[in-house]
N, CA, C and O atoms as a Maestro MAE file, in Angstrom:
{
 s_m_m2io_version
 :::
 2.0.0
}

f_m_ct {
 s_m_title
 :::
 protein
 m_atom[244] {
  # First column is atom index #
  i_m_mmod_type
  r_m_x_coord
  r_m_y_coord
  r_m_z_coord
  i_m_residue_number
  s_m_chain_name
  s_m_pdb_residue_name
  s_m_pdb_atom_name
  i_m_atomic_number
  :::
  1 25 86.532 56.804 109.840 1 A "MET " " N  " 7
  2 3 85.907 56.368 108.613 1 A "MET " " CA " 6
  3 2 85.854 57.519 107.609 1 A "MET " " C  " 6
  4 15 85.622 58.672 107.975 1 A "MET " " O  " 8
  5 25 86.074 57.185 106.338 2 A "MET " " N  " 7
  6 3 85.983 58.194 105.286 2 A "MET " " CA " 6
  7 2 84.553 58.700 105.177 2 A "MET " " C  " 6
  8 15 83.600 57.933 105.312 2 A "MET " " O  " 8
  9 25 84.413 59.992 104.933 3 A "LYS " " N  " 7
  10 3 83.084 60.572 104.754 3 A "LYS " " CA " 6
  11 2 82.621 60.474 103.304 3 A "LYS " " C  " 6
  12 15 81.421 60.478 103.027 3 A "LYS " " O  " 8
  13 25 83.586 60.385 102.372 4 A "SER " " N  " 7
  14 3 83.222 60.333 100.958 4 A "SER " " CA " 6
  15 2 84.193 59.439 100.198 4 A "SER " " C  " 6
  16 15 85.272 59.096 100.683 4 A "SER " " O  " 8
  17 25 83.777 59.077 99.000 5 A "ILE " " N  " 7
  18 3 84.615 58.287 98.105 5 A "ILE " " CA " 6
  19 2 84.575 58.951 96.736 5 A "ILE " " C  " 6
  20 15 83.508 59.316 96.244 5 A "ILE " " O  " 8
  21 25 85.737 59.104 96.131 6 A "GLY " " N  " 7
  22 3 85.824 59.743 94.825 6 A "GLY " " CA " 6
  23 2 85.319 58.831 93.726 6 A "GLY " " C  " 6
  24 15 85.560 57.623 93.743 6 A "GLY " " O  " 8
  25 25 84.613 59.423 92.767 7 A "ILE " " N  " 7
  26 3 84.130 58.687 91.608 7 A "ILE " " CA " 6
  27 2 84.459 59.455 90.343 7 A "ILE " " C  " 6
  28 15 84.721 60.657 90.387 7 A "ILE " " O  " 8
  29 25 84.445 58.766 89.225 8 A "GLY " " N  " 7
  30 3 84.606 59.373 87.915 8 A "GLY " " CA " 6
  31 2 83.371 59.119 87.085 8 A "GLY " " C  " 6
  32 15 82.712 58.093 87.250 8 A "GLY " " O  " 8
  33 25 83.052 60.030 86.205 9 A "LEU " " N  " 7
  34 3 81.874 59.914 85.360 9 A "LEU " " CA " 6
  35 2 82.293 60.161 83.917 9 A "LEU " " C  " 6
  36 15 82.905 61.182 83.601 9 A "LEU " " O  " 8
  37 25 81.958 59.219 83.053 10 A "ILE " " N  " 7
  38 3 82.260 59.360 81.629 10 A "ILE " " CA " 6
  39 2 80.977 59.750 80.914 10 A "ILE " " C  " 6
  40 15 79.999 59.002 80.914 10 A "ILE " " O  " 8
  41 25 80.991 60.907 80.316 11 A "GLY " " N  " 7
  42 3 79.836 61.407 79.574 11 A "GLY " " CA " 6
  43 2 79.054 62.426 80.379 11 A "GLY " " C  " 6
  44 15 78.812 62.241 81.571 11 A "GLY " " O  " 8
  45 25 78.658 63.516 79.709 12 A "THR " " N  " 7
  46 3 77.903 64.580 80.370 12 A "THR " " CA " 6
  47 2 76.505 64.736 79.779 12 A "THR " " C  " 6
  48 15 75.783 65.678 80.106 12 A "THR " " O  " 8
  49 25 76.135 63.806 78.911 13 A "GLY " " N  " 7
  50 3 74.815 63.866 78.280 13 A "GLY " " CA " 6
  51 2 73.724 63.342 79.203 13 A "GLY " " C  " 6
  52 15 73.858 63.392 80.425 13 A "GLY " " O  " 8
  53 25 72.650 62.842 78.616 14 A "PHE " " N  " 7
  54 3 71.486 62.405 79.374 14 A "PHE " " CA " 6
  55 2 71.830 61.380 80.447 14 A "PHE " " C  " 6
  56 15 71.477 61.575 81.610 14 A "PHE " " O  " 8
  57 25 72.508 60.293 80.088 15 A "MET " " N  " 7
  58 3 72.816 59.240 81.069 15 A "MET " " CA " 6
  59 2 73.841 59.720 82.094 15 A "MET " " C  " 6
  60 15 73.768 59.343 83.263 15 A "MET " " O  " 8
  61 25 74.781 60.538 81.672 16 A "GLY " " N  " 7
  62 3 75.740 61.090 82.629 16 A "GLY " " CA " 6
  63 2 75.032 61.916 83.686 16 A "GLY " " C  " 6
  64 15 75.352 61.825 84.872 16 A "GLY " " O  " 8
  65 25 74.068 62.723 83.256 17 A "LYS " " N  " 7
  66 3 73.300 63.530 84.200 17 A "LYS " " CA " 6
  67 2 72.460 62.644 85.122 17 A "LYS " " C  " 6
  68 15 72.354 62.913 86.319 17 A "LYS " " O  " 8
  69 25 71.868 61.595 84.567 18 A "CYS " " N  " 7
  70 3 71.085 60.660 85.391 18 A "CYS " " CA " 6
  71 2 71.955 60.014 86.455 18 A "CYS " " C  " 6
  72 15 71.554 59.911 87.614 18 A "CYS " " O  " 8
  73 25 73.145 59.579 86.063 19 A "HIS " " N  " 7
  74 3 74.051 58.950 87.025 19 A "HIS " " CA " 6
  75 2 74.517 59.955 88.079 19 A "HIS " " C  " 6
  76 15 74.597 59.622 89.261 19 A "HIS " " O  " 8
  77 25 74.822 61.174 87.657 20 A "ALA " " N  " 7
  78 3 75.253 62.197 88.617 20 A "ALA " " CA " 6
  79 2 74.156 62.482 89.636 20 A "ALA " " C  " 6
  80 15 74.436 62.640 90.825 20 A "ALA " " O  " 8
  81 25 72.910 62.547 89.177 21 A "MET " " N  " 7
  82 3 71.794 62.779 90.097 21 A "MET " " CA " 6
  83 2 71.621 61.598 91.047 21 A "MET " " C  " 6
  84 15 71.349 61.784 92.233 21 A "MET " " O  " 8
  85 25 71.778 60.396 90.528 22 A "ALA " " N  " 7
  86 3 71.647 59.197 91.368 22 A "ALA " " CA " 6
  87 2 72.745 59.155 92.426 22 A "ALA " " C  " 6
  88 15 72.478 58.828 93.582 22 A "ALA " " O  " 8
  89 25 73.978 59.482 92.041 23 A "TYR " " N  " 7
  90 3 75.069 59.513 93.028 23 A "TYR " " CA " 6
  91 2 74.760 60.526 94.125 23 A "TYR " " C  " 6
  92 15 75.095 60.304 95.289 23 A "TYR " " O  " 8
  93 25 74.125 61.630 93.760 24 A "GLY " " N  " 7
  94 3 73.785 62.656 94.738 24 A "GLY " " CA " 6
  95 2 72.790 62.192 95.785 24 A "GLY " " C  " 6
  96 15 72.728 62.765 96.873 24 A "GLY " " O  " 8
  97 25 72.008 61.163 95.477 25 A "GLY " " N  " 7
  98 3 71.004 60.684 96.408 25 A "GLY " " CA " 6
  99 2 71.389 59.441 97.188 25 A "GLY " " C  " 6
  100 15 70.565 58.906 97.929 25 A "GLY " " O  " 8
  101 25 72.612 58.971 97.044 26 A "VAL " " N  " 7
  102 3 73.034 57.722 97.691 26 A "VAL " " CA " 6
  103 2 72.843 57.758 99.203 26 A "VAL " " C  " 6
  104 15 72.257 56.834 99.767 26 A "VAL " " O  " 8
  105 25 73.320 58.794 99.862 27 A "LYS " " N  " 7
  106 3 73.216 58.858 101.329 27 A "LYS " " CA " 6
  107 2 71.757 58.920 101.794 27 A "LYS " " C  " 6
  108 15 71.407 58.341 102.822 27 A "LYS " " O  " 8
  109 25 70.914 59.615 101.042 28 A "ALA " " N  " 7
  110 3 69.509 59.704 101.415 28 A "ALA " " CA " 6
  111 2 68.809 58.349 101.300 28 A "ALA " " C  " 6
  112 15 67.910 58.042 102.083 28 A "ALA " " O  " 8
  113 25 69.218 57.551 100.333 29 A "VAL " " N  " 7
  114 3 68.577 56.259 100.108 29 A "VAL " " CA " 6
  115 2 69.173 55.163 100.988 29 A "VAL " " C  " 6
  116 15 68.440 54.352 101.552 29 A "VAL " " O  " 8
  117 25 70.508 55.138 101.107 30 A "PHE " " N  " 7
  118 3 71.172 54.032 101.791 30 A "PHE " " CA " 6
  119 2 71.656 54.365 103.198 30 A "PHE " " C  " 6
  120 15 72.203 53.500 103.882 30 A "PHE " " O  " 8
  121 25 71.464 55.598 103.636 31 A "GLY " " N  " 7
  122 3 71.804 55.954 105.010 31 A "GLY " " CA " 6
  123 2 73.270 56.228 105.240 31 A "GLY " " C  " 6
  124 15 73.898 56.970 104.485 31 A "GLY " " O  " 8
  125 25 73.813 55.635 106.275 32 A "ASP " " N  " 7
  126 3 75.170 55.925 106.740 32 A "ASP " " CA " 6
  127 2 76.222 55.189 105.913 32 A "ASP " " C  " 6
  128 15 76.830 54.222 106.372 32 A "ASP " " O  " 8
  129 25 76.422 55.668 104.683 33 A "VAL " " N  " 7
  130 3 77.455 55.126 103.803 33 A "VAL " " CA " 6
  131 2 78.316 56.292 103.320 33 A "VAL " " C  " 6
  132 15 77.947 57.455 103.486 33 A "VAL " " O  " 8
  133 25 79.452 55.976 102.729 34 A "MET " " N  " 7
  134 3 80.297 57.023 102.176 34 A "MET " " CA " 6
  135 2 79.543 57.749 101.060 34 A "MET " " C  " 6
  136 15 78.883 57.114 100.238 34 A "MET " " O  " 8
  137 25 79.641 59.053 101.036 35 A "ALA " " N  " 7
  138 3 79.006 59.858 99.991 35 A "ALA " " CA " 6
  139 2 79.889 59.863 98.752 35 A "ALA " " C  " 6
  140 15 81.082 60.151 98.850 35 A "ALA " " O  " 8
  141 25 79.328 59.551 97.589 36 A "PRO " " N  " 7
  142 3 80.108 59.654 96.357 36 A "PRO " " CA " 6
  143 2 80.432 61.120 96.070 36 A "PRO " " C  " 6
  144 15 79.573 61.991 96.201 36 A "PRO " " O  " 8
  145 25 81.668 61.379 95.681 37 A "CYS " " N  " 7
  146 3 82.101 62.733 95.357 37 A "CYS " " CA " 6
  147 2 82.712 62.713 93.956 37 A "CYS " " C  " 6
  148 15 83.704 62.022 93.723 37 A "CYS " " O  " 8
  149 25 82.131 63.456 93.035 38 A "LEU " " N  " 7
  150 3 82.621 63.476 91.659 38 A "LEU " " CA " 6
  151 2 84.010 64.106 91.613 38 A "LEU " " C  " 6
  152 15 84.178 65.296 91.878 38 A "LEU " " O  " 8
  153 25 85.001 63.282 91.272 39 A "GLU " " N  " 7
  154 3 86.392 63.730 91.214 39 A "GLU " " CA " 6
  155 2 86.885 63.919 89.778 39 A "GLU " " C  " 6
  156 15 87.776 64.727 89.520 39 A "GLU " " O  " 8
  157 25 86.292 63.162 88.846 40 A "LEU " " N  " 7
  158 3 86.766 63.181 87.470 40 A "LEU " " CA " 6
  159 2 85.576 63.155 86.526 40 A "LEU " " C  " 6
  160 15 84.664 62.346 86.697 40 A "LEU " " O  " 8
  161 25 85.579 64.026 85.540 41 A "LEU " " N  " 7
  162 3 84.504 64.117 84.566 41 A "LEU " " CA " 6
  163 2 85.120 64.086 83.172 41 A "LEU " " C  " 6
  164 15 86.040 64.850 82.883 41 A "LEU " " O  " 8
  165 25 84.620 63.213 82.312 42 A "CYS " " N  " 7
  166 3 85.172 63.067 80.959 42 A "CYS " " CA " 6
  167 2 84.077 63.202 79.915 42 A "CYS " " C  " 6
  168 15 82.954 62.739 80.112 42 A "CYS " " O  " 8
  169 25 84.415 63.840 78.808 43 A "ASP " " N  " 7
  170 3 83.533 63.924 77.654 43 A "ASP " " CA " 6
  171 2 84.388 64.355 76.469 43 A "ASP " " C  " 6
  172 15 85.547 64.733 76.637 43 A "ASP " " O  " 8
  173 25 83.819 64.297 75.284 44 A "LEU " " N  " 7
  174 3 84.563 64.682 74.090 44 A "LEU " " CA " 6
  175 2 84.771 66.185 73.986 44 A "LEU " " C  " 6
  176 15 85.801 66.627 73.478 44 A "LEU " " O  " 8
  177 25 83.820 66.973 74.452 45 A "ASP " " N  " 7
  178 3 83.870 68.428 74.331 45 A "ASP " " CA " 6
  179 2 84.421 69.041 75.623 45 A "ASP " " C  " 6
  180 15 83.747 69.047 76.654 45 A "ASP " " O  " 8
  181 25 85.638 69.550 75.554 46 A "GLU " " N  " 7
  182 3 86.312 70.096 76.734 46 A "GLU " " CA " 6
  183 2 85.545 71.281 77.346 46 A "GLU " " C  " 6
  184 15 85.525 71.441 78.566 46 A "GLU " " O  " 8
  185 25 84.922 72.098 76.509 47 A "ALA " " N  " 7
  186 3 84.168 73.248 77.014 47 A "ALA " " CA " 6
  187 2 82.950 72.789 77.822 47 A "ALA " " C  " 6
  188 15 82.624 73.385 78.849 47 A "ALA " " O  " 8
  189 25 82.287 71.742 77.363 48 A "VAL " " N  " 7
  190 3 81.127 71.208 78.086 48 A "VAL " " CA " 6
  191 2 81.583 70.633 79.423 48 A "VAL " " C  " 6
  192 15 80.920 70.837 80.440 48 A "VAL " " O  " 8
  193 25 82.704 69.919 79.431 49 A "VAL " " N  " 7
  194 3 83.231 69.349 80.672 49 A "VAL " " CA " 6
  195 2 83.528 70.459 81.677 49 A "VAL " " C  " 6
  196 15 83.184 70.340 82.853 49 A "VAL " " O  " 8
  197 25 84.161 71.531 81.221 50 A "ALA " " N  " 7
  198 3 84.493 72.644 82.114 50 A "ALA " " CA " 6
  199 2 83.220 73.264 82.698 50 A "ALA " " C  " 6
  200 15 83.172 73.579 83.887 50 A "ALA " " O  " 8
  201 25 82.198 73.437 81.869 51 A "GLN " " N  " 7
  202 3 80.939 74.015 82.340 51 A "GLN " " CA " 6
  203 2 80.277 73.099 83.373 51 A "GLN " " C  " 6
  204 15 79.845 73.567 84.427 51 A "GLN " " O  " 8
  205 25 80.196 71.819 83.082 52 A "LYS " " N  " 7
  206 3 79.560 70.865 84.002 52 A "LYS " " CA " 6
  207 2 80.354 70.743 85.304 52 A "LYS " " C  " 6
  208 15 79.766 70.604 86.376 52 A "LYS " " O  " 8
  209 25 81.669 70.795 85.218 53 A "ALA " " N  " 7
  210 3 82.504 70.697 86.419 53 A "ALA " " CA " 6
  211 2 82.259 71.878 87.349 53 A "ALA " " C  " 6
  212 15 82.275 71.713 88.569 53 A "ALA " " O  " 8
  213 25 82.033 73.059 86.799 54 A "ARG " " N  " 7
  214 3 81.747 74.230 87.627 54 A "ARG " " CA " 6
  215 2 80.406 74.089 88.347 54 A "ARG " " C  " 6
  216 15 80.211 74.683 89.407 54 A "ARG " " O  " 8
  217 25 79.487 73.316 87.789 55 A "GLN " " N  " 7
  218 3 78.170 73.131 88.395 55 A "GLN " " CA " 6
  219 2 78.183 72.074 89.497 55 A "GLN " " C  " 6
  220 15 77.215 71.956 90.248 55 A "GLN " " O  " 8
  221 25 79.253 71.314 89.601 56 A "THR " " N  " 7
  222 3 79.321 70.187 90.523 56 A "THR " " CA " 6
  223 2 79.913 70.616 91.854 56 A "THR " " C  " 6
  224 15 80.956 71.267 91.903 56 A "THR " " O  " 8
  225 25 79.238 70.246 92.926 57 A "VAL " " N  " 7
  226 3 79.708 70.547 94.276 57 A "VAL " " CA " 6
  227 2 79.767 69.242 95.059 57 A "VAL " " C  " 6
  228 15 78.799 68.481 95.078 57 A "VAL " " O  " 8
  229 25 80.889 68.986 95.700 58 A "CYS " " N  " 7
  230 3 81.025 67.798 96.548 58 A "CYS " " CA " 6
  231 2 80.919 68.241 97.998 58 A "CYS " " C  " 6
  232 15 81.688 69.084 98.459 58 A "CYS " " O  " 8
  233 25 79.968 67.670 98.704 59 A "THR " " N  " 7
  234 3 79.752 68.072 100.095 59 A "THR " " CA " 6
  235 2 80.210 67.022 101.083 59 A "THR " " C  " 6
  236 15 80.085 67.226 102.291 59 A "THR " " O  " 8
  237 25 80.742 65.894 100.605 60 A "GLY " " N  " 7
  238 3 81.066 64.796 101.508 60 A "GLY " " CA " 6
  239 2 82.420 64.857 102.158 60 A "GLY " " C  " 6
  240 15 82.697 64.044 103.040 60 A "GLY " " O  " 8
  241 25 83.285 65.780 101.771 61 A "LYS " " N  " 7
  242 3 84.651 65.792 102.309 61 A "LYS " " CA " 6
  243 2 84.794 66.765 103.430 61 A "LYS " " C  " 6
  244 15 85.879 66.900 103.995 61 A "LYS " " O  " 8
  :::
 }
 m_bond[243] {
  # First column is bond index #
  i_m_from
  i_m_to
  i_m_order
  :::
  1 1 2 1
  2 2 3 1
  3 3 4 2
  4 3 5 1
  5 5 6 1
  6 6 7 1
  7 7 8 2
  8 7 9 1
  9 9 10 1
  10 10 11 1
  11 11 12 2
  12 11 13 1
  13 13 14 1
  14 14 15 1
  15 15 16 2
  16 15 17 1
  17 17 18 1
  18 18 19 1
  19 19 20 2
  20 19 21 1
  21 21 22 1
  22 22 23 1
  23 23 24 2
  24 23 25 1
  25 25 26 1
  26 26 27 1
  27 27 28 2
  28 27 29 1
  29 29 30 1
  30 30 31 1
  31 31 32 2
  32 31 33 1
  33 33 34 1
  34 34 35 1
  35 35 36 2
  36 35 37 1
  37 37 38 1
  38 38 39 1
  39 39 40 2
  40 39 41 1
  41 41 42 1
  42 42 43 1
  43 43 44 2
  44 43 45 1
  45 45 46 1
  46 46 47 1
  47 47 48 2
  48 47 49 1
  49 49 50 1
  50 50 51 1
  51 51 52 2
  52 51 53 1
  53 53 54 1
  54 54 55 1
  55 55 56 2
  56 55 57 1
  57 57 58 1
  58 58 59 1
  59 59 60 2
  60 59 61 1
  61 61 62 1
  62 62 63 1
  63 63 64 2
  64 63 65 1
  65 65 66 1
  66 66 67 1
  67 67 68 2
  68 67 69 1
  69 69 70 1
  70 70 71 1
  71 71 72 2
  72 71 73 1
  73 73 74 1
  74 74 75 1
  75 75 76 2
  76 75 77 1
  77 77 78 1
  78 78 79 1
  79 79 80 2
  80 79 81 1
  81 81 82 1
  82 82 83 1
  83 83 84 2
  84 83 85 1
  85 85 86 1
  86 86 87 1
  87 87 88 2
  88 87 89 1
  89 89 90 1
  90 90 91 1
  91 91 92 2
  92 91 93 1
  93 93 94 1
  94 94 95 1
  95 95 96 2
  96 95 97 1
  97 97 98 1
  98 98 99 1
  99 99 100 2
  100 99 101 1
  101 101 102 1
  102 102 103 1
  103 103 104 2
  104 103 105 1
  105 105 106 1
  106 106 107 1
  107 107 108 2
  108 107 109 1
  109 109 110 1
  110 110 111 1
  111 111 112 2
  112 111 113 1
  113 113 114 1
  114 114 115 1
  115 115 116 2
  116 115 117 1
  117 117 118 1
  118 118 119 1
  119 119 120 2
  120 119 121 1
  121 121 122 1
  122 122 123 1
  123 123 124 2
  124 123 125 1
  125 125 126 1
  126 126 127 1
  127 127 128 2
  128 127 129 1
  129 129 130 1
  130 130 131 1
  131 131 132 2
  132 131 133 1
  133 133 134 1
  134 134 135 1
  135 135 136 2
  136 135 137 1
  137 137 138 1
  138 138 139 1
  139 139 140 2
  140 139 141 1
  141 141 142 1
  142 142 143 1
  143 143 144 2
  144 143 145 1
  145 145 146 1
  146 146 147 1
  147 147 148 2
  148 147 149 1
  149 149 150 1
  150 150 151 1
  151 151 152 2
  152 151 153 1
  153 153 154 1
  154 154 155 1
  155 155 156 2
  156 155 157 1
  157 157 158 1
  158 158 159 1
  159 159 160 2
  160 159 161 1
  161 161 162 1
  162 162 163 1
  163 163 164 2
  164 163 165 1
  165 165 166 1
  166 166 167 1
  167 167 168 2
  168 167 169 1
  169 169 170 1
  170 170 171 1
  171 171 172 2
  172 171 173 1
  173 173 174 1
  174 174 175 1
  175 175 176 2
  176 175 177 1
  177 177 178 1
  178 178 179 1
  179 179 180 2
  180 179 181 1
  181 181 182 1
  182 182 183 1
  183 183 184 2
  184 183 185 1
  185 185 186 1
  186 186 187 1
  187 187 188 2
  188 187 189 1
  189 189 190 1
  190 190 191 1
  191 191 192 2
  192 191 193 1
  193 193 194 1
  194 194 195 1
  195 195 196 2
  196 195 197 1
  197 197 198 1
  198 198 199 1
  199 199 200 2
  200 199 201 1
  201 201 202 1
  202 202 203 1
  203 203 204 2
  204 203 205 1
  205 205 206 1
  206 206 207 1
  207 207 208 2
  208 207 209 1
  209 209 210 1
  210 210 211 1
  211 211 212 2
  212 211 213 1
  213 213 214 1
  214 214 215 1
  215 215 216 2
  216 215 217 1
  217 217 218 1
  218 218 219 1
  219 219 220 2
  220 219 221 1
  221 221 222 1
  222 222 223 1
  223 223 224 2
  224 223 225 1
  225 225 226 1
  226 226 227 1
  227 227 228 2
  228 227 229 1
  229 229 230 1
  230 230 231 1
  231 231 232 2
  232 231 233 1
  233 233 234 1
  234 234 235 1
  235 235 236 2
  236 235 237 1
  237 237 238 1
  238 238 239 1
  239 239 240 2
  240 239 241 1
  241 241 242 1
  242 242 243 1
  243 243 244 2
  :::
 }
}
């Protein structure tokens, strides 16, 4: 069984951060399910995307 599943997130503002935090808690809330792993991040400002991508760690793979 896969340990994680790749996801994409559009937007790095308030709602993007809320969704990223929620994805981080999926396994804690739902138990033995695939962990979401942020694979793709999109926003209008390339510098912001690069900064946010460096802050993201995927532990499910």
